[in-house]
C-alpha positions as CSV (number, residue, x, y, z in Angstrom):
1,M,118.6,118.0,19.6
2,H,119.1,121.0,21.8
3,V,120.0,120.2,25.5
4,V,117.9,123.2,26.3
5,K,114.9,121.7,24.5
6,L,115.3,118.5,26.4
7,A,115.5,120.4,29.7
8,A,112.3,122.5,29.0
9,A,110.4,119.5,27.8
10,G,111.6,117.2,30.6
11,G,110.6,119.7,33.2
12,L,107.1,120.2,31.8
13,I,106.5,116.5,31.3
14,G,107.8,115.8,34.8
15,V,105.2,118.2,36.3
16,G,102.5,116.2,34.5
17,V,103.8,112.9,35.8
18,A,103.9,114.3,39.3
19,A,100.2,115.2,39.1
20,L,99.4,111.6,38.3
21,V,101.6,110.2,41.1
22,A,100.9,112.8,43.8
23,P,97.9,115.0,43.0
24,R,97.6,116.3,46.6
25,T,101.2,117.4,46.6
26,M,100.8,119.2,43.3
27,A,97.6,120.9,44.6
28,A,99.7,122.1,47.6
29,V,102.3,123.3,45.2
30,F,99.6,125.4,43.5
31,G,98.6,126.8,46.8
32,M,95.2,125.0,46.5
33,P,93.4,123.0,49.2
34,T,94.4,119.4,49.2
35,D,91.0,118.1,50.3
36,D,88.9,119.9,47.7
37,P,88.0,117.7,44.7
38,T,87.7,120.8,42.5
39,A,91.2,121.9,43.5
40,L,92.6,118.4,42.8
41,A,90.9,118.4,39.4
42,Y,92.4,121.8,38.6
43,S,95.8,120.6,39.7
44,R,95.6,117.5,37.6
45,A,94.4,119.4,34.6
46,A,97.0,122.1,34.8
47,C,99.8,119.6,35.3
48,L,98.7,117.4,32.5
49,R,98.4,120.5,30.3
50,D,102.0,121.2,31.1
51,A,103.0,117.6,30.1
52,I,101.2,118.1,26.8
53,I,103.1,121.3,26.3
54,G,106.3,119.5,27.1
55,G,105.4,117.1,24.3
56,I,104.9,120.0,22.0
57,V,108.3,121.4,22.9
58,L,109.9,118.0,22.4
59,T,108.5,117.6,18.9
60,T,109.3,121.2,17.8
61,P,111.9,121.2,15.1
62,D,115.4,122.0,16.2
63,E,115.2,125.4,14.4
64,P,116.2,128.1,16.9
65,E,113.4,130.5,16.0
66,A,110.6,128.0,16.2
67,L,112.0,126.4,19.3
68,K,112.4,129.8,21.0
69,R,108.8,130.8,20.3
70,V,107.4,127.5,21.6
71,V,109.5,127.6,24.7
72,L,108.7,131.3,25.5
73,W,105.0,130.6,25.0
74,A,105.3,127.6,27.4
75,A,107.0,129.9,29.9
76,A,104.1,132.3,29.8
77,I,101.8,129.6,31.2
78,G,103.6,129.6,34.5
79,L,103.2,133.4,34.8
80,V,99.5,133.2,33.9
81,D,99.0,130.4,36.5
82,A,100.7,132.5,39.2
83,V,98.7,135.6,38.4
84,L,95.3,133.8,38.2
85,L,95.9,131.8,41.4
86,A,97.1,134.9,43.3
87,A,94.0,136.8,42.0
88,T,91.7,134.0,43.1
89,R,93.2,132.8,46.3
90,G,95.3,135.8,47.3
91,P,99.1,135.9,47.2
92,R,100.7,132.8,48.6
93,W,104.3,131.7,48.8
94,Q,103.6,128.8,46.4
95,H,103.0,131.3,43.7
96,A,106.7,132.0,43.8
97,L,107.1,128.4,42.5
98,H,105.1,129.3,39.4
99,L,107.1,132.5,38.9
100,G,110.3,130.4,39.3
101,G,109.0,128.0,36.7
102,F,108.2,130.9,34.4
103,L,111.7,132.4,34.8
104,A,113.4,129.0,34.4
105,V,111.6,128.2,31.1
106,A,111.9,131.8,29.9
107,L,115.7,131.7,30.5
108,L,115.8,128.4,28.5
109,G,113.9,130.2,25.7
110,L,116.3,133.1,25.7
111,T,119.2,130.7,25.8
112,I,117.9,129.2,22.6
113,A,117.4,132.6,21.1
114,H,121.0,133.7,21.7
115,R,122.7,130.3,21.3
116,D,123.3,130.6,17.5
117,E,124.3,134.3,17.5
């Protein structure tokens, strides 16, 4: 099993667990209000979605092409989150965390892509 695969899956699953343990903290990470039930629901949903995607990454066959595609699609989610939240709430420093997540997972995907060359 690729170490890179475990890193990507572990990070995504960890975000989902964090939403269950500390939903207000994760809402703050999203740049959302921590006292708004709708924001907390969004935070939980987005984080649990990430955990499910982590499970998909974890169960993807260790074939470089398949794994690369799944990890790069997973990376795109962080980018979409940042853009949507910035468009809705205005740019906030927390959106840099989403961009950082996107870049980290994208780099893992690119590592998979070039590992067997």
